[in-house]
C-alpha positions as CSV (number, residue, x, y, z in Angstrom):
1,M,-37.4,17.9,30.5
2,V,-35.9,17.1,27.2
3,S,-33.5,19.4,25.4
4,K,-34.8,22.0,23.0
5,L,-31.4,22.2,21.2
6,G,-31.2,21.0,17.6
7,F,-29.2,21.4,14.5
8,H,-29.0,23.6,11.3
9,I,-27.3,21.8,8.4
10,I,-26.3,23.5,5.2
11,E,-26.1,21.8,1.8
12,P,-25.7,18.1,2.9
13,R,-24.7,16.2,-0.2
14,R,-24.3,12.9,1.6
15,I,-24.8,11.2,4.9
16,R,-21.8,12.0,7.1
17,A,-20.4,10.8,10.5
18,Y,-22.3,13.5,12.5
19,D,-25.7,12.6,11.1
20,Q,-25.6,9.4,13.1
21,S,-24.7,11.4,16.2
22,V,-27.7,13.7,15.5
23,V,-29.9,10.7,15.2
24,N,-28.5,9.2,18.4
25,S,-29.1,12.4,20.4
26,R,-32.8,12.4,19.4
27,A,-32.5,16.1,18.7
28,R,-35.8,18.1,19.0
29,V,-35.4,19.8,15.7
30,V,-33.3,19.4,12.6
31,K,-33.2,22.0,9.7
32,V,-31.6,21.5,6.3
33,V,-30.8,24.3,3.8
34,G,-30.2,23.3,0.2
35,G,-31.7,22.7,-3.2
36,P,-34.6,20.2,-3.7
37,S,-32.1,17.4,-4.5
38,E,-30.3,17.9,-1.2
39,L,-33.3,17.3,1.0
40,G,-33.0,13.5,1.1
41,I,-30.9,13.7,4.3
42,L,-34.1,14.9,6.1
43,G,-35.7,11.6,5.1
44,Y,-32.8,9.7,6.7
45,H,-33.2,11.6,10.0
46,H,-37.0,11.3,9.9
47,D,-36.8,7.5,9.4
48,K,-34.5,7.2,12.3
49,N,-36.2,9.6,14.7
50,P,-39.8,10.3,13.4
51,G,-40.9,12.3,16.5
52,A,-38.6,15.3,15.8
53,I,-39.5,18.5,13.9
54,Y,-37.8,18.6,10.5
55,I,-37.6,21.9,8.6
56,A,-36.5,22.6,5.0
57,R,-35.4,25.8,3.5
58,V,-35.1,25.5,-0.2
59,Y,-32.7,28.0,-1.9
60,P,-34.4,28.6,-5.2
61,W,-37.9,29.1,-3.6
62,D,-37.0,31.6,-0.8
63,K,-34.9,33.7,-3.2
64,A,-37.6,33.7,-5.8
65,I,-40.0,35.5,-3.4
66,S,-37.4,38.1,-2.5
67,D,-36.8,38.7,-6.2
68,M,-40.5,39.1,-6.9
69,Y,-40.9,41.7,-4.3
70,A,-37.9,43.6,-5.6
71,T,-39.3,43.6,-9.1
72,G,-42.7,44.9,-8.1
73,A,-44.8,41.6,-7.8
74,T,-47.9,41.8,-5.6
75,P,-48.0,39.6,-2.4
76,Q,-50.9,37.7,-4.2
77,Q,-48.6,36.8,-7.1
78,A,-45.8,35.8,-4.8
79,A,-48.1,33.6,-2.6
80,E,-49.3,31.8,-5.7
81,T,-45.7,31.2,-6.8
82,M,-44.7,29.6,-3.5
83,Y,-47.9,27.7,-3.2
84,S,-47.3,26.1,-6.7
85,A,-43.7,25.2,-5.9
86,L,-44.6,23.5,-2.6
87,A,-47.8,21.8,-3.8
88,G,-46.0,20.4,-6.8
89,F,-43.1,19.0,-4.7
90,V,-44.0,18.0,-1.1
91,H,-46.4,15.2,-1.6
92,A,-44.8,13.9,-4.7
93,A,-41.5,13.6,-2.7
94,G,-43.5,11.9,0.2
95,M,-42.5,14.7,2.5
96,G,-45.8,15.7,4.0
97,W,-44.2,15.2,7.5
98,C,-41.7,17.9,6.8
99,W,-42.1,21.7,7.7
100,W,-41.4,24.2,5.0
101,E,-40.0,27.7,5.3
102,C,-42.3,29.4,2.9
103,G,-41.1,32.8,2.3
104,P,-37.9,34.9,1.9
105,N,-35.1,34.3,4.3
106,E,-34.3,37.2,6.7
107,P,-36.7,39.6,4.7
108,G,-35.2,42.9,6.0
109,D,-35.7,44.5,2.7
110,V,-39.3,43.4,2.2
111,A,-42.1,45.8,3.4
112,T,-43.8,44.5,6.6
113,D,-47.3,45.1,5.2
114,W,-46.5,43.2,2.0
115,L,-45.2,40.2,4.1
116,D,-48.4,40.3,6.2
117,I,-50.7,40.0,3.2
118,Y,-48.3,37.4,1.6
119,Y,-48.4,35.0,4.6
120,S,-52.1,35.7,5.4
121,L,-52.9,34.4,1.9
122,L,-50.3,31.6,1.7
123,I,-50.8,29.9,5.0
124,P,-54.4,29.0,4.7
125,R,-53.8,27.5,1.2
126,L,-50.9,25.4,2.5
127,R,-53.0,24.2,5.5
128,A,-55.8,23.1,3.1
129,A,-53.3,21.2,1.1
130,N,-51.8,19.5,4.2
131,I,-48.5,21.3,4.0
132,K,-46.7,22.4,7.1
133,S,-45.3,25.9,7.0
134,V,-42.7,28.0,8.9
135,S,-43.2,31.8,8.4
136,Y,-41.1,34.9,8.8
137,N,-37.5,33.7,9.6
138,F,-36.6,37.3,10.5
139,S,-32.9,38.1,11.3
140,V,-31.8,38.9,14.8
141,C,-33.3,42.3,16.2
142,H,-35.8,42.4,13.2
143,P,-38.3,43.8,12.7
144,P,-38.4,46.5,15.4
145,L,-40.9,45.7,18.1
146,E,-43.3,48.4,16.9
147,F,-43.7,46.7,13.6
148,W,-45.2,43.4,15.0
149,P,-48.8,44.8,15.2
150,R,-48.7,45.3,11.5
151,L,-48.3,41.5,11.0
152,S,-51.7,40.7,12.7
153,K,-53.4,39.2,9.6
154,S,-50.6,36.6,9.2
155,I,-50.3,35.9,12.8
156,N,-54.0,35.2,12.9
157,A,-53.6,32.9,10.0
158,I,-50.8,31.0,11.8
159,K,-53.1,30.6,14.9
160,A,-56.0,29.6,12.7
161,A,-54.0,26.8,11.0
162,G,-53.0,25.4,14.3
163,R,-49.8,24.2,16.1
164,E,-49.6,21.1,14.0
165,W,-49.6,23.0,10.6
166,A,-48.0,26.5,11.1
167,L,-45.1,27.8,13.0
168,V,-43.2,31.1,13.4
169,G,-39.5,31.0,12.6
170,L,-37.1,33.5,14.1
171,H,-33.3,33.9,14.0
172,Q,-32.0,34.9,17.4
173,Y,-28.3,35.3,18.0
174,G,-26.4,36.4,21.2
175,L,-23.7,39.0,21.4
176,L,-20.1,37.8,21.3
177,G,-19.0,38.6,24.9
178,S,-21.9,36.6,26.5
179,M,-25.1,35.2,25.1
180,Q,-26.9,36.4,28.2
181,D,-26.2,40.1,27.5
182,H,-29.3,41.9,26.1
183,A,-31.1,38.6,25.7
184,Q,-34.6,40.0,26.1
185,D,-34.2,43.7,26.5
186,G,-36.8,45.5,24.5
187,N,-35.8,46.5,20.9
188,D,-32.2,45.4,21.7
189,A,-33.4,41.9,22.6
190,R,-31.5,39.1,20.9
191,V,-31.3,35.4,21.7
192,L,-34.6,35.6,23.8
193,R,-36.2,38.3,21.6
194,H,-39.5,36.3,21.3
195,R,-40.2,37.2,25.0
196,A,-40.3,40.9,24.1
197,I,-43.0,40.4,21.4
198,P,-46.5,40.3,23.0
199,Q,-48.1,39.3,19.6
200,L,-46.3,36.0,19.8
201,A,-47.5,35.0,23.2
202,G,-48.8,31.4,22.9
203,V,-47.9,31.2,19.1
204,P,-45.7,28.2,18.3
205,I,-42.1,29.2,17.5
206,V,-38.9,27.5,16.3
207,L,-35.7,29.4,16.4
208,T,-34.6,28.4,12.9
209,E,-31.2,29.9,13.4
210,A,-29.4,30.7,16.7
211,G,-25.9,30.9,18.3
212,L,-23.4,33.6,18.7
213,D,-23.5,36.5,16.2
214,M,-20.8,37.8,13.8
215,P,-17.9,36.9,13.4
216,G,-18.7,33.5,14.9
217,W,-18.1,31.7,18.2
218,Q,-14.7,30.4,16.9
219,N,-13.5,34.0,16.6
220,T,-14.1,34.7,20.2
221,N,-12.3,33.8,23.5
222,R,-15.2,31.7,24.7
223,G,-13.6,28.5,23.7
224,V,-15.5,25.1,23.5
225,D,-16.4,25.0,27.2
226,G,-17.4,28.7,27.2
227,Y,-19.7,28.4,24.2
228,L,-21.1,25.0,25.4
229,A,-22.1,26.8,28.7
230,D,-23.8,29.5,26.6
231,L,-25.8,26.8,24.7
232,K,-26.8,25.0,27.9
233,W,-28.0,28.4,29.4
234,L,-30.0,29.0,26.2
235,D,-31.6,25.5,26.6
236,Y,-32.3,26.1,30.2
237,E,-34.1,29.4,29.4
238,L,-36.1,28.0,26.4
239,K,-37.5,25.2,28.6
240,K,-39.4,28.0,30.4
241,D,-41.2,28.9,27.2
242,P,-43.7,26.3,26.2
243,N,-44.5,27.9,22.9
244,V,-40.9,27.6,21.8
245,L,-40.6,24.1,20.3
246,G,-36.9,24.0,19.6
247,V,-33.8,25.8,18.2
248,C,-31.6,25.1,15.2
249,L,-28.0,25.8,16.3
250,Y,-26.1,27.4,13.4
251,T,-24.5,25.4,11.9
252,M,-23.1,22.1,10.7
253,D,-21.5,21.1,7.3
254,M,-20.9,24.7,6.4
255,E,-20.5,26.2,3.0
256,P,-17.3,28.2,2.5
257,G,-17.1,31.6,4.3
258,W,-19.0,30.6,7.5
259,E,-16.5,28.4,9.2
260,P,-16.3,30.4,12.4
261,F,-19.9,29.4,13.1
262,R,-19.3,25.7,12.5
263,I,-20.3,23.1,15.2
264,E,-17.4,20.6,15.0
265,G,-14.6,18.8,16.9
266,D,-14.7,18.9,20.6
267,L,-17.8,21.2,20.7
268,A,-19.8,18.8,18.5
269,V,-18.8,15.8,20.7
270,K,-19.7,17.5,23.9
271,L,-22.9,19.0,22.5
272,F,-24.1,15.6,21.3
273,E,-23.3,14.1,24.7
274,Y,-25.3,16.8,26.5
275,I,-28.4,16.6,24.2
276,T,-28.3,12.8,24.3
277,Q,-28.2,12.8,28.1
278,Q,-31.0,15.4,28.4
279,N,-33.2,13.5,26.0
280,A,-32.6,10.3,27.9
281,G,-33.6,12.0,31.2
282,I,-30.1,11.3,32.7
283,I,-29.3,14.9,33.8
284,E,-31.1,18.1,34.5
285,V,-29.4,21.5,34.0
286,P,-29.3,23.6,37.0
287,P,-29.6,27.4,36.9
288,P,-26.4,28.4,35.2
289,V,-24.0,31.1,36.5
290,P,-23.0,33.3,33.6
291,Q,-19.3,33.5,33.2
292,P,-17.7,36.7,31.9
293,E,-15.4,36.7,28.8
294,P,-11.8,36.0,29.8
295,P,-9.2,38.5,28.9
296,P,-7.4,37.1,25.9
297,T,-3.8,36.1,25.7
298,S,-1.7,36.6,22.6
299,T,1.8,36.0,21.2
300,G,1.2,38.5,18.3
301,T,-0.3,42.0,18.0
302,I,-1.1,44.3,15.2
303,G,-2.0,48.0,15.3
304,V,-5.4,49.3,14.2
305,K,-6.9,52.7,14.3
306,T,-10.3,53.9,15.5
307,M,-12.3,55.9,13.0
308,A,-11.1,59.5,12.4
309,S,-14.6,60.8,13.1
310,A,-15.4,58.8,16.1
311,G,-13.5,57.8,19.3
312,Q,-14.9,55.4,21.8
313,N,-14.8,54.2,25.3
314,V,-12.9,51.1,26.4
315,R,-14.9,48.7,28.7
316,S,-14.1,46.1,31.2
317,K,-16.8,43.7,29.7
318,P,-17.8,43.1,26.1
319,S,-21.3,43.6,24.9
320,T,-22.4,45.7,27.9
321,V,-22.7,49.4,27.5
322,T,-23.0,51.1,30.9
323,S,-21.5,54.1,32.6
324,T,-19.9,51.9,35.3
325,N,-17.7,49.7,33.2
326,I,-15.6,52.3,31.4
327,V,-11.9,51.7,31.9
328,G,-10.6,54.3,29.5
329,S,-11.1,55.7,26.0
330,I,-9.6,55.8,22.4
331,E,-9.2,59.1,20.7
332,P,-10.5,59.6,17.1
333,G,-7.8,58.3,14.7
334,E,-5.6,56.8,17.6
335,T,-3.6,53.6,16.8
336,V,-4.3,50.7,19.3
337,F,-3.1,47.2,19.4
338,I,-5.1,44.0,19.2
339,K,-4.4,40.3,18.9
340,S,-3.3,39.3,15.4
341,E,-5.9,36.6,15.2
342,D,-8.7,39.2,15.9
343,A,-7.8,41.1,12.9
344,A,-10.6,39.5,10.8
345,S,-13.2,41.0,13.2
346,V,-12.2,44.6,12.6
347,G,-15.1,46.7,11.2
348,Y,-17.9,44.0,12.0
349,N,-21.1,45.3,13.5
350,Q,-22.1,43.8,16.9
351,A,-18.6,42.4,17.4
352,W,-16.2,43.4,20.3
353,I,-12.4,43.2,20.2
354,Y,-10.0,43.2,23.2
355,V,-7.7,46.2,22.9
356,I,-4.5,45.4,24.7
357,K,-3.7,48.9,25.8
358,T,-4.2,52.6,24.8
359,A,-2.8,55.8,25.9
360,N,-5.9,56.5,28.0
361,A,-6.6,52.8,28.9
362,P,-3.4,51.4,30.1
363,V,-4.9,48.2,31.5
364,G,-6.7,47.3,28.2
365,G,-10.3,46.4,27.7
366,W,-13.1,45.9,25.1
367,A,-13.9,48.1,22.2
368,L,-16.5,48.0,19.4
369,A,-15.0,46.4,16.3
370,S,-17.3,48.5,14.1
371,L,-15.4,51.7,14.9
372,L,-12.0,50.3,14.2
373,R,-10.2,50.2,10.9
374,R,-7.1,48.3,9.7
């Protein structure tokens, strides 16, 4: 079975060396983020590999919808604005083969009922105009599972438009310690969250962003081979889900500030090789054996403090909160030591940091970064 792994590319201003590698891999899905003038790269990829799914997220248009909601516009007004933007561009640019993200990106601040009306109006109009749409693009763990029944009108519109014209987009990231942790566990579900949403059963889905969550895979101890194993495991799992058409791995050609997420160097080489072999039918991935996060090594340490108002337990494994993996504790306000290179992760939600030792955890272990302060 061909790989479902594909690529997410931000602001491509020219064809680069990796573009040919993406083409050679025959990746299932490629997404480009940028302004209207930066979408030509999708045409290059489409010409070389017309059988793939190509998705565009256009910066001015998605933000315009968020701004309209924030300033009190109705979903009817917002749907008309997006329809006009797409209808005036797609066919004039000769890009009817492309899929278009047609709403606000990661709309956590937009009311669910407003979104439901917006998409239920927009999707049928885009279908009538022969424009392919990708809806929602919610951030990881959003919305809560109990909110999905309130999206029934728009989900029905997606179903009515059909698999060739309307898709659901989701952003699904794994926790830093191991992508397998909390992959599909109810409201905490992450990289396989779609399995926990009964309303999406049989609905065509693309994971329009995926990977390891903040602060990025390059700020973990996974290393190239560890992260590559995570991505192979994700591919293996998604092959079990026929309604998931592909995944856009975050990210290539990154704008400043997101470098720890970048797919580059040895990871890019090995990932291209894996996807190419999968799509040529040369190898098949066996069921993977998840590997735990290795304890870090360090030549330099710094002291940080846990929050004065909240101590926390120290655990033998990151990303897993159970009563059986506690190896010690940190008292409120206590100073502990971490690797110097982990300092940038202090304070991040969803991140874990290896604490070298504490008064009550002499062997060291993993602590929540969000409860530490520099």
